[in-house]
GUTIDO-827861 format. One record per residue (C-alpha): x, y, z; residue number from 1. Coordinates in steps of 0.05 Angstrom, whole numbers, m for minus. Each point is the difference from the previous one (the first is absolute). Layout:
N
PAFI:east:north:up:num
PAFI:X:Y:Z:NUM
...
***
This chain:
181
PAFI:east:north:up:num
PAFI:785:479:120:1
PAFI:m4:71:m24:2
PAFI:m1:61:44:3
PAFI:m60:25:m40:4
PAFI:m46:m48:37:5
PAFI:m28:27:65:6
PAFI:13:m43:62:7
PAFI:m73:m21:2:8
PAFI:m1:m22:m73:9
PAFI:67:m33:7:10
PAFI:m24:m39:60:11
PAFI:m61:m25:m37:12
PAFI:40:m18:m62:13
PAFI:50:m40:41:14
PAFI:m56:m36:37:15
PAFI:m34:m20:m65:16
PAFI:67:m27:m24:17
PAFI:5:m44:61:18
PAFI:m73:m22:m5:19
PAFI:8:m14:m74:20
PAFI:46:m57:14:21
PAFI:m52:m30:47:22
PAFI:m54:9:m54:23
PAFI:39:m36:m54:24
PAFI:32:59:m36:25
PAFI:70:25:8:26
PAFI:20:59:44:27
PAFI:16:45:m59:28
PAFI:m68:m9:m33:29
PAFI:m35:12:67:30
PAFI:38:65:9:31
PAFI:m14:22:m71:32
PAFI:m74:m13:8:33
PAFI:m4:38:65:34
PAFI:34:59:m32:35
PAFI:m49:m1:m59:36
PAFI:m60:m6:47:37
PAFI:24:59:42:38
PAFI:19:44:m59:39
PAFI:m49:53:m22:40
PAFI:28:2:m70:41
PAFI:19:m57:m47:42
PAFI:74:m17:2:43
PAFI:48:m23:m54:44
PAFI:50:m56:11:45
PAFI:57:50:10:46
PAFI:m38:37:55:47
PAFI:m14:m66:35:48
PAFI:72:m22:m6:49
PAFI:26:66:27:50
PAFI:m51:4:57:51
PAFI:14:m71:24:52
PAFI:74:m5:m18:53
PAFI:m12:m60:m46:54
PAFI:32:m15:m67:55
PAFI:m40:18:m62:56
PAFI:m2:m73:m22:57
PAFI:m26:m22:68:58
PAFI:m55:51:m5:59
PAFI:m18:m22:m71:60
PAFI:m6:m73:23:61
PAFI:m42:22:60:62
PAFI:m47:41:m43:63
PAFI:m10:m59:m47:64
PAFI:m18:m43:60:65
PAFI:m49:53:26:66
PAFI:m31:5:m70:67
PAFI:m8:m76:m2:68
PAFI:m39:5:66:69
PAFI:m42:56:m31:70
PAFI:19:45:58:71
PAFI:28:59:m39:72
PAFI:m24:41:m59:73
PAFI:45:21:m56:74
PAFI:m11:73:m17:75
PAFI:26:45:m55:76
PAFI:8:73:17:77
PAFI:m5:49:m59:78
PAFI:68:27:m19:79
PAFI:37:m56:37:80
PAFI:33:m59:m34:81
PAFI:6:m39:65:82
PAFI:m51:m49:25:83
PAFI:m32:18:66:84
PAFI:m33:m46:50:85
PAFI:m52:9:54:86
PAFI:m40:m43:47:87
PAFI:m76:2:1:88
PAFI:m27:57:42:89
PAFI:m51:m45:35:90
PAFI:30:m46:54:91
PAFI:m63:m44:m7:92
PAFI:18:m11:m73:93
PAFI:71:m19:19:94
PAFI:m27:m50:51:95
PAFI:m47:m31:m51:96
PAFI:55:m6:m51:97
PAFI:46:m33:50:98
PAFI:m54:m50:20:99
PAFI:m15:m16:m73:100
PAFI:73:m8:m19:101
PAFI:15:m45:60:102
PAFI:m61:m42:m18:103
PAFI:25:m8:m72:104
PAFI:72:m16:21:105
PAFI:m11:m42:63:106
PAFI:m71:m22:12:107
PAFI:m22:m20:m71:108
PAFI:61:m46:m12:109
PAFI:m12:m33:68:110
PAFI:m73:m12:m15:111
PAFI:19:m29:m68:112
PAFI:50:m48:31:113
PAFI:m49:m22:53:114
PAFI:m55:m11:m52:115
PAFI:47:m44:m41:116
PAFI:21:m41:60:117
PAFI:m73:m9:22:118
PAFI:m16:m30:m68:119
PAFI:52:m54:9:120
PAFI:m19:m69:27:121
PAFI:34:m10:68:122
PAFI:48:m60:m1:123
PAFI:m6:m17:74:124
PAFI:m28:21:67:125
PAFI:54:52:10:126
PAFI:m19:34:m65:127
PAFI:m74:m4:17:128
PAFI:14:38:65:129
PAFI:45:50:m36:130
PAFI:m54:11:m53:131
PAFI:m53:12:53:132
PAFI:45:54:31:133
PAFI:13:30:m70:134
PAFI:m76:3:m11:135
PAFI:m7:39:65:136
PAFI:55:48:m21:137
PAFI:m31:8:m69:138
PAFI:m69:15:29:139
PAFI:28:51:49:140
PAFI:42:35:m52:141
PAFI:m58:0:m49:142
PAFI:m47:31:52:143
PAFI:52:54:18:144
PAFI:12:15:m73:145
PAFI:m75:7:m13:146
PAFI:m6:45:61:147
PAFI:57:45:m21:148
PAFI:m29:5:m70:149
PAFI:m66:23:29:150
PAFI:35:49:46:151
PAFI:38:29:m59:152
PAFI:m66:14:m36:153
PAFI:m25:45:57:154
PAFI:5:74:m10:155
PAFI:48:36:46:156
PAFI:m54:27:46:157
PAFI:m31:m69:11:158
PAFI:68:m31:9:159
PAFI:18:51:53:160
PAFI:m65:m14:36:161
PAFI:12:m75:m1:162
PAFI:71:8:27:163
PAFI:m24:46:55:164
PAFI:m47:m54:24:165
PAFI:60:m40:21:166
PAFI:m16:m42:62:167
PAFI:m73:21:m4:168
PAFI:m8:m46:m59:169
PAFI:9:m60:46:170
PAFI:m55:27:45:171
PAFI:m47:8:m60:172
PAFI:14:m73:m20:173
PAFI:m12:m23:72:174
PAFI:m67:37:1:175
PAFI:m19:m31:m66:176
PAFI:15:m70:27:177
PAFI:m42:14:63:178
PAFI:m56:29:m41:179
PAFI:m5:m58:m48:180
PAFI:0:m55:53:181
***
């Protein structure tokens, strides 16, 4: 890693690399994204490669992956022939994009598979039981998906307010239950 990164930024970049592997992206891509998020100015591939000590080809592949996740913006700077990349300025926008992309890549295919399996006629008691469990999974995932879709429609101010409610939300629901008895 380059000496041009401050210890604080370097620490964050390294951590995001480690976390990236736990989130389903490789370490390099995690580090690249952290660098772009923490950078005030858009960076070109050469700057990213130099700052992180990665090969130019590794950076190019990582940038393609980040573009496929819609997590970076390609920018052209007047007078420059190079392509520059930046992350959205708003961390809420980044979070929404990540949620949407994970839904498309992981949740939607799972729901599709479960729907198909639920349409099949069970061949025996074991499959009947399995199908009942699949129906429960499908209903839960469907509810969570609808909930996250509604959450994503909230403006940032309302979303912050909702998140700040935290444990108080449970108390509100308990009061509702007592009130409606």
